[in-house]
N, C-alpha and C positions, 0 to 999 in steps of 0.2 A: 450520503450526507442529506440532512433534512433542512429545508428552508425554515428559518424562524419567522414569526410574524413581525414584519418591520415596524408595526405600531408598538410592539413591546420591546424587543431588543434584536438587533442583527449583529452577529459576530462574523466578520470577514477575516481572511488570512492572506497575507502576502508572503510567498516564499521567494527569497532573493537568490536567484540562480544565474546571475549575469556575469560572474567572475570567469577569468581565464584559467585560474588554478595553476599558475606557472611554477609555484614553489613545490607542487606535488611531484614534478618530474614525470608525469604520466603522459601517455599518448593522447588521451582525451582530456578536456576540462574535467576537473575532479568530480563535479556534481553528476557527471554521466559515467564515471568509472564504476566498475562492479565491486560491490561489497557482498560477500556471502552469495554471490551469483546473481545479484540484481543491481541495477543502476542506483547510485546513492540517493539521488533526488526522489526516487520512487517511494522510499520508505516513509519519509515525513509527509509527502503528498497523499499517500494512501491513508495514513493515520488521520490527517485532517479531513479528508473526504468522508471517512467513516464515522467521524465524531458527530453525535446527534445535535450538538449545540453550535456547530459551525455552519454558517449559512452559505458562504461562497469562498472558493479558493482562487487566488490569482498567482500566477507564476511569472516572475520577471526574468527574462533571459537576454542574452546578447543577440543582436541581429545576426542571422546566419546559423543560429543554433536551433531553428525550428524543427528540423528533422531529428536532431539528437533528442530533443525533448519529446517529440511525438513517439519515438521508439522507446524512450525510457518509461513513459507513462502509458504505453500501449495497453488498452483494455480498461483504463480508468476513465471516468466520465465527469462532466460538470465542472470543469475548471476553465479559466480564461488565461490567455497568454498576453503578456505585455512586454514590449521591447525596452530594455534597460539603457543605462547611460554609461559614461566613462568611469564614474565612481560609484561606490555603494550608495552614498547619500543621494546621488542623482537617480539611481535606479529605484530606490525606495520612493523618492518624490514622484517619479513617473507612475509607479504602482499606485500611490495614493491618488493621483490625478485620475487614473482609470477607474479606481473604486468609486470616486466621488460622482462619476457620471452614471453609476448604476442604480442610484436610489439612496435612501436614507439609511446610512450605516451608523450603528451605535459605537461599536468597539472594533479595533483592528489589532490583529496579532502579526508581528513581523518575525519571520524565521529565516535562518540561514540554511541553505540546502546542504551545507557541509556538516550539519549536525543531524544525522539521519535517524538515530534511534530514539524517537520521541514516543512518549506514552500518553494514553488518555488521562492518566492521573495528573501529569504536568499541565495539560490543557485545562483540566478541571480546577486546579489550584489557581491558575492565572485568572480564569473567568470568575471564580468566586471572589478574588481580590477586587475585581472591577465592579463588584456590587457595592464596594465601600470606598474605593479610591479611583483615581483617573489614570494611573499608570502603575504597572507592576512588572518586575523582572525576576528571573530565577538566578540565584547565586549559590556558590559553594564556598566553604571556608578554605583558607590557604593553610596548608599543613607544613610546607617547607620553610626553612629560614629564608627571609627575603632581604636583599641588599640593593643599594643603588650602585651604579657603575659609572665611572667617568674615564674616558680615554682608555678603556680596557683594564682599568684597575678598580678593585673593590673599594667602595666608600663606606658609608654608614649602614648599619643594620636597621631595617625598618620593622615597625611593630606589626607582626603578621596578624594579630588579633583585630586590627583595623582594616585589613586588606581582604577582599573577597573576589572570587572569580565569577565573572558575569557570563551568562549563557543566553541563548534564545530557545524558544520564542519569547518575545517581549510583548506585553499587552498594554494597550492605551485606549483612552477615549479618542475616537476617530477625528473629531473636529479639532481637538486640542493638539494632537500629533501633527495634523495637516498644517495648522497655524505655526507650530514650532518649526517645521521644515521650511516654511516661507520666511521665517525670521532668521534662520541659520545662515551665517556667512559661508557661501559656497567655497571660499578660499581656504577655509579651515577643514582639516580632515576629521571626519567623524567615523569611529569604528563601530558604533552601535547607535540605536535610536534612543536609548535611555539618556545618552549624553546630550542629544539634541533636545529631547523633551525637558530635561532638567535646566538646560541653558535658557529656556523660555520662561523660567520661573515656576515650573510645575514640580510637585513633590512626587517621588516614586517609592512605592512600597516594594519590599523584597519578599519572595517566596522561596521555599526550599528547592534547590536545584537537583540535578540528577547526574551522577557520574556517567551514566550511559549516554548522556547528551554531549559527549566530548566532540570537539571540532576536528575534522580531518583536514590537515593542511599540507604536510610534507609527505615524501615517499615513505618515510619510516612509519607514519601513521597507518598507511595501507598495508605495510609489511606486518605491523603489529596485529592487524586484524586477521591476516591469514594464519599467523602463529597462534593467536588466541582461540581461534575456532578451527579445530581439526575436523575437516569435513570429509565424509566418505559417501560414495555412491551406493544407494540401496534400491533394489528393484522389487516389485511385487507383481504377482500374476493373479488375475481374477477370471472366473468362468461361471456362467449362470445359464439356466434353461427355464423357459416358461411355456406352458401349453397354450395353443391357440384355440379359443372357444367362441361360439356365437354369443352375441349380446354384450360383449366387453369392448371397451375402447382400446385402440392400439397405440401405445406410447413407446417411442424409441428415441433415445438421445435427447430427451426433453421435448420432443415434438409429438403432437397428436396427428396420426397418419390415418387417412381414410382407407379402410379395408373392410372386407366382409366379416372378419373376425378380429378379436383382440386377445391380448395375453391375460391369462388368469393368474391372480396372486393376491396376497393380503393388501399390499400397497397398490400403486398404479401398475406394478409388474413391468416396469421399464427394464428389460433384461440387459440392455447395454449399460445403463447407469449402475445397475446392480453389480455387473462384472467389474466396472470401473471402481466402484466403492471398495470391492474386495481387493483389487490390485493396490489401491492406495493404503488400505489398512494393512495389507500384507507387507508393504514396504516399510511401514512404521512399526511392524511387529505388534499390531494391536488387534489381533483376532480377525473375525470376519463380520459380515453384515448382520448375521443372525445373532451374534453376541450382543450387539448394540441396539438392534431393532427387531426383536423376536416377533414372529408372526402371531404368537399368542397374546401379544399386547394390543388391546383394541385401539390405542391412540394412533397406531400406524396404519389402521385400516384406510385404504384409498389414499394414503399419503403420497405426495409428489416426491419422486425419487431424487430430485435435486437436493432435498434436505439431507439425504444420506451421503451424497457426494460432498456437500459442503461440510458436514460433520467430519468426514475423513480428512478433508483439507485442514480443518482446525486441529486435528490430532497431530498432523505432520508439523504444522506451524508451532504448536506447543512444544514439540520436541526440538525446536530450533532448526527445522529443516525447510526446504522448499521443493516444489515439484519442478523437474526439468522438462519432461515431456511424457506424453501418453500415446499409446498405439492400441487401437481397438478394431476388432473384426466382428461383424454381424454375420451369422450363418443361417440362411433361410432360402427357400425357393421363391417366396412372395411375402410381402411386396418387394418390388425392386427398390433398392436402397439409394442408388446413385442420384435420383432427383432430389433427395432430402439430405444428402451427405454434407454439403457445405453449411446448411442451416444447423445440422447437428454439431459440426465442428465449432461453429460460432457459439452455440449454446454452451457447450462443454468448456470452451476457452474462457467464457465469462465465469462459469462456476469455479474454475481452477485459478482464475486471475493469471492466465497465460496468454501470450500472443498466439494467434490461430495457427501459425506455422509450427507450433510445438504440439499440436493436436492432430492425430491421424485417425480417420475413420475409414475402414474398408469393409467390403462385403464379399461373401463367397457363397457357393452352394455346395451340396454334397452329391451332386450329379444324381439326384432323386433317390439316393440311398439313405436308409435310416429314417428316424422320426422327422428330422427337418426336411429330408427329401420327399417324404410323404405329406408334408404340409401340416404335420400334427403340432408343431411347435417351432420356436425360434431359440437359438443359442447365441451366446456372445462370449468373447474372450477379450481380455485387456491386459496390457503390460504398462506399468507406471515406473518411471525412473525418477528417483528423488535424490537430493543431496542433503545429508544430515550431519549434525555434530556427532 
């Protein structure tokens, strides 16, 4: 996430994640329940944090949910936590109050954690609208016949052409939304911020919504997700070897290690990350590292190998999958790997967007047998377990 120049425009985001989710019938509050293997709140939080026009993310939660959120957003950085209130409106108001203390904010986006599958395109549409108007919400047309109901009986049919389904995120001029919340009667229940904004006399533009932004509310919503995405476990294996030579830097697991020799190769020759890249590509059925980064291509000369790993991660994500865990072994006589192991795990966990307990780095020797035993080179092997559609 990139900070915007506050003298030009600053776009902050509040994710409302303070509900108990009682209608979902789940063991955890629904915003922390797993969807496709990850906590629901993580999806939209990650999207906002990665969008280049979003300056800062604020997540409003219930007191006592601090550890749940920390675990759900493990590995993500640069967000603030705000304690919410008894109602959605009170939680948003507390979020706005926290945002106001941080500096001059131009625009604010309010998003419900229960709408996880947010796209950059949706954010772009809303921010583009705010260059012309002071409030914008995403909507979708109503396709079913709509009726009013009284005491359990059908009454009149409503004009569905005049009815639209409202989604989040909703985007507003920060000062005007803050003022609208101050004017709102707290005794009245507000289901979204557009309602509050309009009640203060402001006009709201609409932008095209997204069916993928459906709200997860009941147990059936979560059941539908598991049925709609048939997930299978797929594993990949990677193995790589590089020669130790004088005059080269030694890179392992994204770390530069002081040693009398380094690994020779077209890139930085990080043998551990190369093995990991092949394991990830293998799980995705996407060839190997040489297919995508051939040593004959000069653009990869001395390239940092974390680029290869991140590319492999993107391949898995594009196939609708995610990485469950990785297990790697470095095979060498020297240097000793143990002093650097935790730093390697941390580096790789960040590359893969995983918690560190899903990343294993081990080391072994060949009892002085073979080329690794003679200190002529270093080998590495990796296994990656993924879940894909």
